[in-house]
N, C-alpha and C positions, 0 to 999 in steps of 0.2 A: 504493500500500500504506500509506504513512504517513497519507494522508487517511482511509483506512478505519480505521486504528488510532485516529486522533484522534476520529473520530465514535463509535467504540465506547466510548471513555472519556468523551466529552463528553455523549452523549445523556441519561444519568441526571440530569445537572445542568441541563437545559434549563428555563428559566423565562420565561414571557411571550415566547417566541420569540427570546430572546437566545442567541447562540452561547456555550455554556458554556466554550469554549476560553479566552476572554478573562476571563470572570467568575470561573471557578473558579481559574484559575492566579493571577490577580491577588489574589484574596482569601485564597488559601492560603499565599502566600509573602510574606516581608518585602519592602519596597520596594527595598532594595538588591539582594536576590537576584533580584527581578523584573527589575531593570535589566540585571543581568549576563546572565541567561538570554535575555531578549528581544533586547537589542541584539547580544550575541555571536552568537546564532543567526541573526538577520536579516542581520548583516553577513557572516558566513562562509558562510551557506547550507550549512553542512556539519554543524553540531551534533554534536559527538562523542557517543558512546554515553552517557557519564555525564550530559551536559547534557540530552540528549534524554529520558533516563529521569527526570531531575529534574522536567522539565515534566510528563511523563505521570504520574509518581508524585504530583505535587501535584494534578493533575486527578482522579486515581483516588481519592485520600484524601478530597478535598472532595466529590466526587459520591456516593461510597458512604456517607460518614458523615452527610451532611446534604444536603437539597435547598433549604434556606433560604439566603437571601442573606447572612445574618449568623450564622455558627455561634457557639455559646458557646465559652468559652475552652478547656474540656477537649477538645472536639471539634477545635478548631483546632490544639491541641498534638498531638493524635493524627494529624491530617492532616500536620502538618509532620514528625512522627516517621516516618510512612510515606514521605514525600518524602526524608528524610535516608537512610533504610535503602535505598530504591531507588537513590538516587544513589551511595551508598557501594558497593553491590554492583556496580552498573554500572561505576563507576570502577575498582574492583579487577579486575573481569573484563577491562576494556579494557587494563589494565596487564599482566595475566598472559597474555592472549591477544590480542596486537596485531592478528593477522589477522582476528579476529572484529570488532574495532572498524572495521577497514577495510571489511569487507563490510557491516556494519550501517549504516555511514554512507551507503551508497548509498541507503538509505531516505530520508535527508534530502534528497538530490538529487532523487529522484523525487517526493517529496511536500512536505516541509517547505520546500524552496526556493520553491515556488509560494506557500506560505502566509506566507513571511517578511515581505513588506510589510504584510499584514494583522495579523500577530502584533505587529510592532514598533509599528504605529499604535495597535492596541487596547491594548497594554500601556502605552504612553506616555500614552494618554488617561486611564488610570486611576491606579494608585498608584506608578508608577515614580519613584524618586528621582533627582536629578541625579547624585549620587555613583555610584549603581548604573549609570546610563547610561554614565558615563565608564569605569567598570570593565568594562562590557560591551563598549564600543568597543575597549578594550585587549585583552580576552579574545578577542574575535572575530578581531582581527588576529593574535594569537599562534596561534590555531587554524589560520588560513589558512597562515601562514608555516611552522608546524610540519609540517602534513600535506603541503603542496606541497614543502617543503624536504627532507623525508625520503623523498619518493617514495611516500608512502602514500595519496595522494589518488586516489580511485577514478575521477575524471573526467580529471584531468591525467595520471594514471599515473606511471611512473617517469621523472623528469626530471633526476635528478642527473647531474652529470658535469663533471669537469675532468680531462683525461687525466693519468694519474700523472706528476708532474713528472719530466722527464728520461728516463723509461723507456718510456713507452707511445707508439708511433707512431700517428699518426692523430689530429691535433688537431681534426679536424672531427667532434667527438662532440657531437651536438645533442640537442634535446628530442625526445621520441619519442611521446607518446601522442596519438592522436586527430587529429592534423593531417596535412596532405598530405605525401607524400614529397617531399624536396627534392633538388635536383641536387647534383653533387659540389662545386659552388662555394657551396653553402648557399643558393642562391636559391629563392624560392617560385614556385609556379605550374607546376611540372613535371608533365606528365601522369602520373597515378597508375597504377602497375602493379597487377594483381590479386595480392594477397599470399597467402601460405600462413599459416594460423593454427595455432599450436602451443600445446597445453595438456598438462598433466600433473598428477600428484597435488600437486606443489609446483613453482611457478615463481618463482624468486628473481631479481630484477633486479639486486640487489646485496645484500650481507650485511644482513639485517634488513628488507629491502623485498620484498614479495611481490605478485604479480598472478595473475590466473587464466589469462591467455593472452597470447601474443605474436603480432604480425602481422609477417611477414618478406617483403620483396620486393627482388629484385635485390641480395641480399647485405646488406640493411640492415633493421634493426628500424624499422618505420614506425608501430607502434602497440602499446600495452600496455593492459591493463585487463580488464574482465569479458568473457567469451567472447560473451555475447549482444550486448553493445555492439559488439564488433568484427565479429560476424556481420552485424549490421544495417548497419554501415558498409561492409562488404565482402561483399555477398550472394553473389558468385560464388566466394569464396575456398574452397579446400580446407582441411579441418581435419585435422591430424595429432595424434592423442591418444596420449600415452605413459602408460598407467595404471601406477601403482606406481612411477613414476620421479620423480626430482628434476632439474629443469632449472636450471642455474646459469650465470652469465656465463662466457665462455671464459677459460681460465687464461692468465696472463701470466708469463713468466719474465724477470726483470730482469737476469739475468747467466747467459748460456749461450753456446755457441760453435758456431754454425751452419757457418761456414767450416771449422773444424777437424773437425766431425762429417762434413761432406761428403767430406773427404779420407779420414777414418778408414774410412768405409763402403766404400772401394775396397781396403782392406787387411785384414789378419788381425784378427779379434776374439780377443784373448787375455785376456778377462775371466775371473774365476773360474767363471762359468757355462759358458763355452766350453772352458776349459782349467783344470780344478779342481786341478791339481798342477803342480809344476815339470817333472816328467818329461813330462806331457801337453803342456805348453807347448812344450818343446824338440822333442817329436815333431811337433807341428804346424808348427813352423818348418822342420823337416827335410822334411816332406811338401811344403810350399810351395816350398822350394828345389829339390826334385827336378823340379818342373814349370816352373821359371823358368830362362831362359838364363843361363849363367855370366856374372858381372859385373853383372847387373841386381840392383837392390835388393829385399830382402825386408823388409817392414815390418809391424809389428803394434802394437796399442795396448791400453790398459786392463788391463795386467798389474798384479796386486795382490800384492806380495810378502808382505803381512801375512796373506793367506789361503791361502798355500801350505803344505801339511802337512810339507814337508821342513824348514821352519824356517830356511831360508837364502835369500840373495839371488842372483838370476841374475847371471852374469858373462860376460865375453867368451869364456871357454874352453868354457862350456856351448854357446854358439852356434857356436863354431868346429868342434865335433864333428859338427854336422849340416849346416853350411853353410860349408865351408872356401873355396868359390870365389865366394861371394856376399857383398856388403856387407849387413849386417843391422842394423836398428834396432828395438828394443823399447822403447816408452814406458810408464813406470809410470803408474798410473791418475790420480795427481794432476797429471800433465803437467809436473812440475817437475824430473824427472830421467828418464833413459833409459839404455839399455845398447847399446853398439856392439860388434860382434865385431872381430876383428883386421883384416879387410879394410876395414871401415868406419872404424876408427881410422886406418889408413894413408891413406885418402882424405881424412880430416879433418886429416892432418898431425900427429897426436897420438902422441907416443912417451913412453917412461918418464920422461924428464927434461924434458918439456914443462911450462911454467908455465900454470896455468889463467888464463882471462881475468878481468878485474875483475868482481866480482859473480857469479862461478861457481867451480866446483871440479871436480877429477877424483877419482874413487874409486880407492883403491889397496889392494893386498893386504898381507899382513904383511911382505913383503920390500920394499915400496915401489913395486912394479910397478903400472902403470895397469891396473885390472881391467875397464875398459870403461864404467864408470858416469860419466855426465856430469851435473853438477848445475847448475841455473839457467842463467846466461848461457852456460855451456859447451854446454848442450843447445840453447838458443835460437839461437845463432849457427850451429849445425849443421843444425837441422831446422825452425825457425819463422821464415819470412820476415817475418811481421807484427811480430816483436819483435827481429829480427836487427839489430845495429847497422851492419852493412854493407849490409843490404837484400838479401843473397843468402844461399844456404844450400848446404851440401855435399850434402844429400839433394835430389835433383831434384824439382821441383814437378810435380804431376799436371797433365794438360792440362785446360783449361776444360771441354771436352766431357765428359771423364770426371767431373770434379767436379760438373757439372750432374746427372749420373746419381746421384752420391752425395747431392747436395742433395735430390733428389726422394725418395730412400729415407729420409733423415733426417726430412724434413717429413711424410711419410706416417706414420711412427711417432709423431711428436710430435702430429700432429692426432688420431691414434687415442687418445692419452692425454689429450686435451682442451685442448692448447695452441693458442692462436689468435694470440698476439702475443709477440714476444721482443725482447730486446736482445742482439745479439752483442757481447760485451765485449772482443774483440781482433780487429781486422781490419787488413790491409795493403792496398795498392793492388790486389793480385790478388783479394782477397775482395770488395772494393767492385765490381770489374769483374764478378766472378761473380754478385753479387746483381743488378747491372744487367742482365746477360744473362738471368738467371732471370726477372726482371720482364718483360722484353720478350717472352720466349717463353711467358709465362703460368705458369711453374713456381713463382714466388715467391708461394705461397698463404698464407704466414704474414706478418702485418704485422710488419715488421722494422725495428728501430733498430740502429745500429752505432756502435761506438767505435773510432777509429783509433789504432793504436799510436803512442806519443809519438815513436818513431824516425822517423816520417813526418810530423811536424807542419809541416815546412817546406812541404809540399804544401798543407796547409790554410791556412797563413799566406799563401802566394802567391795562392791562389784567393780569399782573403777569406771562406772559409766560416764560418758561425756555427752554434752549437748550435741544433737545430730545423730546419735546412735540409732540405727534402724534402717529402714528403706523407704521406698516411695509409698508404701501402704500403711506403715505404722512406725512412728519415730518419736524418740525422746527429745522434747524441746527444752526442758529445764525444770526449775524448782519454783513452787508457788508458796508465797508467804502472805500473811494478813497483817495490816497495820491498823486499819480502822473499819468502820461499819459501812452502811449502805446509803445511797441517795434515796431510793424508794422506801427504805425502812427507817429513814431519818435518824441514822446512828453514825453518820460520818463525822470526822474530826475537823472542825473549822477554827480559823484563827480568831475572827471577830465574834462578837456576841451572836450566837446562832439563833436566838429567839426561843419562843415557847414550844415550837414544834420539833426541835432537834434535840436528841438525846445522844450526844457524841460519846463514842467509846473507843479507846485505844486498845485494840485486841491483842497486840504484842508490845511489850515494853521496848523502849528505845535501845536499852542495853542488849536485850535479846536479839532484836532485829539487826543491830550492828554486827553482832557476832555471827548470825546466820549469813548475812551478806558477805562478811569477810571470808567465811569458810567456803561458801559456794563459789565466790569469785576466785579465791585462791586455787581451787581445783580446776578452774577453767570452764566452769559451767555457767549457763545463763540463769538468772533469777528474775521472776516477775513478782512484784509486791503489789498487793491490792491496796490502793490508796485513793480515796475519793475526795476528801476535803483538802483545802490548801495547807492546813497545818500538817496533816498526814503526809502529803507529797513532799513537803520540806524535810521532814524527818527521813523519808526514804532517800531523797537526794543527798542528804548529809552522809548517810551510810554508803551510798554508791561512791561519792567523792572520796571518802576516807579509804575505802577498799582500793580504789584505783590509784590513789596517791601512795599507799603502802605497797601495792603490787601492780604496777602498770601493765595493763593488757588492753592496748588500744583497739584491737579487733573484737573484743568481747563487749557486746552491747546488751544491756539489761533492759527490762520492760517495766513500765508502771501500768498496772492493770486499772483501767477506768479513768484515772487521772482527770477527775471531773471538774474541779474548781482550780483554775490557774490564773497566773498574772504574769507580767513581763519578766520578773525575776525568775520565776519557775521556768518559763520558756527558754530564757537565756542559759540557765544551768543545764537544762535537758539537752539543748543543742551542743553545748560544750562537751558533755559526757557522751553524746551519741545515744542517749536513752530513748526508747521507743514508747509512744503513747498509744493506749488502746481504749479510747472513750466509747461510751454507749452510742450505737447508731440510731436506735429507735426510741430512746427515752423521751425525747421531746413529744413525739406523737403519742406514746403510751400514757404518760403522766399528765400532759397538757397543762392547764391552768393551775393545777395543784403545786407545780414547781414554783410558781410565783407566790403562792400562799405560804409555802414552807420556807423558801429561801430569799424572796424579794427580787425585784427587777434588776437591781445592780449586780447581785451575785449570779443570777441566771444568765446574764450577758457574757459571763466568762465560764459557763458550764458547757461540757461536751463541745469544747472549743476547736472544732475541726478547722475553721478558717484561721484561727490564731496559730495552730500548729503548722499548717501549711505555710503561712506567711513567715513564720519564724524559722523554717527549715528543719522542723522536728519530724522525724519519721512517724507516721500515724497510720494505723490499720483499722479496718472496719470490724465491729464486733457487736453481738447482740446480748451476750451473757445469758442466753436462754438457759433455764426457765424463768429468769428474772425479767426478761423483756421479750417481745416478739422475735421469733427467729427468721421471719421472712426478709431476705435481703432487699427486695424492692421496697418494702415498707420502711426499712432503715434508710435507704437512699432518699425516699420521699421525705422522711423526717429531717435528714441533714440538709436537703435542698430547700425545703419550704420553711422549716423551723416553726411549724404550726402543729398544735396538739390535736388529738382526736376530737376535742371540743371546739376547734377553730381558733383557740387562743394562740397568739403569736408569742414565741419564747426566744428571746435573744436573737433578733433578726440579723445582727451584725456578724453572726457566726455562720451565715448561709454559705454554701459552696455550690459549684456547678454540678450538674447531673452527669453529663456524658463523659466528662473527663475526670474531674476530681473525685466525686463520690463513687463512680464506677471503679476508678483505679484503686480506691481504698478497699473495695469489696471483691476484687478479683486478684488472683495470684499473678505476679509478674514472673516471666520466665526469661532467662538470659543464658544463651548457650555457651559452652566452651568454644574458644576460637579453634578453627581448623585450618590447616595449611592448604587444603583443597576444598574451597567453599561449595563446589557442586556435589561432592560426595559427603554426605552428612553423617555426623557421628552418632546421633540419637534422635529420638522423636518425642514430641509432646504427648503427654497423656491426654486423652480425649476428655474434654469437660465443657460441653457446649449446650447449655439450656436454651430453649426457644422462648423468647418473649414476644408477645404480639403487639404490633404497633397499629394494626388496622382491625376494625370490627369484623371484617370479612375474613374469617378464619377458615382455612381449608385443612380439614383433618379427616382421614389420614393425608399425609403429603402426597403430592403427585409423584408417581414413580415412572421415570422415563429411562430411556437408554441412549 
């Protein structure tokens, strides 16, 4: 096609059999511009739209305005003006519509690439200046690096990738377009499977990078690029066409709780959707107790006191009325406090004059009696083996067989929402064993990283495990510790007067946290510390700075889980340390106007501060913290972009971010391949992770199958 276009513009300028491509271009442009166009185009063999049109514009202006070899000054100026206008229009178009640039540059591969040696020789032989040639050499190199580096190269396709540091399991993320599929060890020469080709109205390989089609085989993306190119490479491939749809990389949740969700799936759902009032919740508990043998536990989770129309908090006596013969535990949605009935309190050995554990507290009524509410460590020691300091709990653990059923239910829901990889941010030995069993049985369909509770670090230390141990399916990410409480549970640790709604609790002493961080850092492992309030975050940063100063490890980047309330000083210290932030993605939507009621407008303007993190150059990843917040990634993106709650209330609008680039980038794993000496033969292939999201109400399902 490019040869035909060249002939169309060159024929009017033919004189004495000379190819006007050389004559017209060289006479119509200054020597320095000639060098840039000639050498850059020949070197890159890509010729971006702007440079290609500069060449065509020069030829067109010269051939139309004159057929003589030496035009007069006026005509030459007109020719150069045409060249300038054509180039500016093309350059502007390529900047405004990058996808058009990508598609038009294919012309360069199919035509101009073959002409490149002739072009460079012809132009060099005539009027090219040395300065222009040097500039062209530089320009051509920039073109190649820019297009290949951004994944916009129509031949190499999308080749970006370095798995998101610390969060994305599956380090074997490789180059993907056009080359043979590689084995799991990254070796070449593996027999190629017949892939399935996937195309849609829009196919995004990562934010800002688009292709026309994907080739997927054996769970891996083995090619990206133009559909015709992939069809010619894989003639037996079936094509799945999703008209009106947008295909994006699979979503990654950098802080979620698979082990906890697997257990919750076995018990009562007490979320506002399932039990919209306190009376409905209590009735649900009563119904379950009636079906449960006396003495057995009745459990439920995701109770949200803030959304109950009665305007009061559940207590032990509410539960005693409907379950006097059963121990009952109801966990509030934030997961940092729960309610036991009287039977449950007795089993836990908690009476009215009991002292709460360090880092925890007991709720009490107006007379000082224990009302059944257990905060922070008081709840952890009773119900969460992963963070219990004794390693045991009062609430009996579910069997592994039962939890495997719950795990499958959770993963089915998460896959349906587009999640393909996660990091479980709190595990104990039981959860690690659960994930191992799920992997062996084929149930672990989510690429999973996990963080082990700091209470179990002796196990990691004895085994000599290091961050990154594992493979693309299951990987050890690091250690998890707690410093304060929750945003939704109103137990976070704040600097200024928190007001009447906040009961701030420091779950781990500063001395103990400093020692934990020093030990984990010294072993070369990553740690992520749960810290919501600005006071808590400062304590964590103190510990990180002390550990780094005592034992410098520049490449070891620690995490701050949630990192909810920040300021300029916190941002500057995080950037200096290279610390990563994992704020809630969907909390603005989920909690809505209650955040203003609890924390005030000034404080919420710096909560879940995605905009501030990006502007400060702090690495930030998307997370839901499910079951504490909604797991749906698209809901999280909506929350980050609009900063509006479910009730329509605007929450900290200054923290809004863009949807298609910033928010999507936070919620999708980035992949960056190892460099290869032979860029056409590719060392590995991307794991397939491509949910379909619909941008048009006209949905075609099943997709059209073509050949």
